[in-house]
C-alpha positions as CSV (number, residue, x, y, z in Angstrom):
1,M,61.9,3.6,21.5
2,P,59.6,4.1,24.4
3,Y,60.0,6.8,26.9
4,V,58.5,6.6,30.3
5,N,58.4,9.6,32.8
6,I,57.9,8.7,36.5
7,K,57.0,11.7,38.7
8,V,57.3,11.3,42.5
9,T,57.2,13.7,45.3
10,D,60.5,14.5,46.8
11,E,59.8,12.5,49.9
12,G,63.0,10.5,50.3
13,V,62.7,8.0,47.4
14,T,66.0,6.4,47.7
15,R,68.5,5.5,44.7
16,A,67.8,1.8,45.2
17,Q,64.0,2.6,44.8
18,K,64.5,4.5,42.0
19,A,66.7,1.9,40.3
20,E,63.9,-0.6,41.0
21,L,61.2,1.4,39.2
22,I,63.7,1.8,36.2
23,A,64.3,-1.9,35.9
24,G,60.6,-2.7,36.7
25,V,59.5,-0.3,34.0
26,T,61.9,-1.6,31.4
27,D,60.9,-5.0,32.2
28,L,57.3,-4.4,31.7
29,L,57.7,-2.6,28.3
30,T,60.1,-5.9,27.2
31,R,57.5,-8.4,28.3
32,V,54.3,-6.6,27.3
33,L,55.2,-4.9,24.2
34,H,58.5,-6.7,23.3
35,K,60.5,-3.5,23.4
36,D,64.2,-3.7,23.2
37,P,65.4,-2.9,26.7
38,A,68.6,-0.9,24.9
39,T,66.3,1.6,23.5
40,T,63.7,1.9,26.4
41,F,64.1,5.3,28.3
42,A,63.0,5.9,31.6
43,V,63.1,9.2,33.7
44,I,62.4,9.7,37.1
45,D,61.5,13.3,38.1
46,E,61.2,14.5,41.9
47,V,58.6,17.3,42.5
48,A,58.7,19.6,45.5
49,L,55.8,18.4,47.7
50,E,54.4,22.0,47.4
51,D,54.5,21.7,43.7
52,W,52.2,18.5,43.6
53,G,48.5,18.9,43.9
54,I,45.4,16.9,44.6
55,G,41.8,17.7,45.0
56,G,42.6,21.2,44.0
57,L,45.2,21.6,46.8
58,P,48.9,21.7,47.2
59,V,49.6,18.1,48.7
60,P,50.8,19.5,52.4
61,E,47.3,21.4,52.4
62,Y,45.3,18.4,51.2
63,R,47.1,16.0,53.9
64,R,46.2,18.6,56.5
65,S,42.6,18.8,55.5
66,A,42.5,14.9,55.5
67,G,44.0,14.9,58.9
68,R,47.1,13.1,57.9
Protein backbone atom coordinates (compact mmCIF):
# COMPACT_ATOMS: atom_id res chain seq x y z
CA MET A 1 0.00 0.00 0.00
CA PRO A 2 2.08 2.92 -1.28
CA TYR A 3 1.79 6.35 0.30
CA VAL A 4 3.11 9.38 -1.57
CA ASN A 5 3.30 12.81 0.05
CA ILE A 6 3.64 15.73 -2.35
CA LYS A 7 4.54 19.07 -0.83
CA VAL A 8 4.09 22.30 -2.77
CA THR A 9 4.18 25.94 -1.81
CA ASP A 10 0.81 27.65 -1.49
CA GLU A 11 1.11 29.64 -4.69
CA GLY A 12 -2.19 28.93 -6.37
CA VAL A 13 -2.04 25.24 -7.23
CA THR A 14 -5.48 24.57 -8.68
CA ARG A 15 -7.85 21.75 -7.86
CA ALA A 16 -7.35 20.45 -11.41
CA GLN A 17 -3.57 20.46 -11.02
CA LYS A 18 -3.83 18.57 -7.74
CA ALA A 19 -6.10 16.00 -9.37
CA GLU A 20 -3.57 15.58 -12.18
CA LEU A 21 -0.73 15.08 -9.68
CA ILE A 22 -2.72 12.45 -7.79
CA ALA A 23 -3.66 10.62 -10.99
CA GLY A 24 -0.10 10.81 -12.32
CA VAL A 25 1.51 9.47 -9.16
CA THR A 26 -1.03 6.67 -8.98
CA ASP A 27 -0.46 5.76 -12.64
CA LEU A 28 3.33 5.80 -12.16
CA LEU A 29 3.18 3.41 -9.20
CA THR A 30 0.76 1.18 -11.07
CA ARG A 31 2.95 1.00 -14.18
CA VAL A 32 6.38 0.77 -12.55
CA LEU A 33 5.69 -1.20 -9.36
CA HIS A 34 2.42 -2.90 -10.36
CA LYS A 35 0.66 -1.41 -7.33
CA ASP A 36 -3.11 -1.54 -7.00
CA PRO A 37 -4.55 1.95 -7.53
CA ALA A 38 -7.27 1.15 -4.99
CA THR A 39 -4.67 0.95 -2.24
CA THR A 40 -2.35 3.71 -3.44
CA PHE A 41 -2.54 6.89 -1.39
CA ALA A 42 -1.45 10.33 -2.53
CA VAL A 43 -1.54 13.35 -0.21
CA ILE A 44 -0.79 16.92 -1.24
CA ASP A 45 0.33 19.35 1.44
CA GLU A 46 0.44 23.05 0.68
CA VAL A 47 3.15 24.82 2.65
CA ALA A 48 3.16 28.56 3.28
CA LEU A 49 5.86 30.15 1.16
CA GLU A 50 7.60 31.62 4.20
CA ASP A 51 7.71 28.14 5.78
CA TRP A 52 9.65 26.67 2.84
CA GLY A 53 13.40 27.14 2.70
CA ILE A 54 16.07 26.76 0.07
CA GLY A 55 19.75 27.57 0.29
CA GLY A 56 19.39 28.31 3.99
CA LEU A 57 16.77 31.01 3.39
CA PRO A 58 12.98 31.24 3.38
CA VAL A 59 11.81 31.18 -0.25
CA PRO A 60 10.72 34.85 -0.42
CA GLU A 61 14.15 35.95 0.83
CA TYR A 62 15.93 33.50 -1.47
CA ARG A 63 14.01 34.83 -4.45
CA ARG A 64 14.85 38.42 -3.54
CA SER A 65 18.54 37.57 -3.27
CA ALA A 66 18.41 35.76 -6.60
CA GLY A 67 16.77 38.76 -8.26
CA ARG A 68 13.41 37.07 -8.86
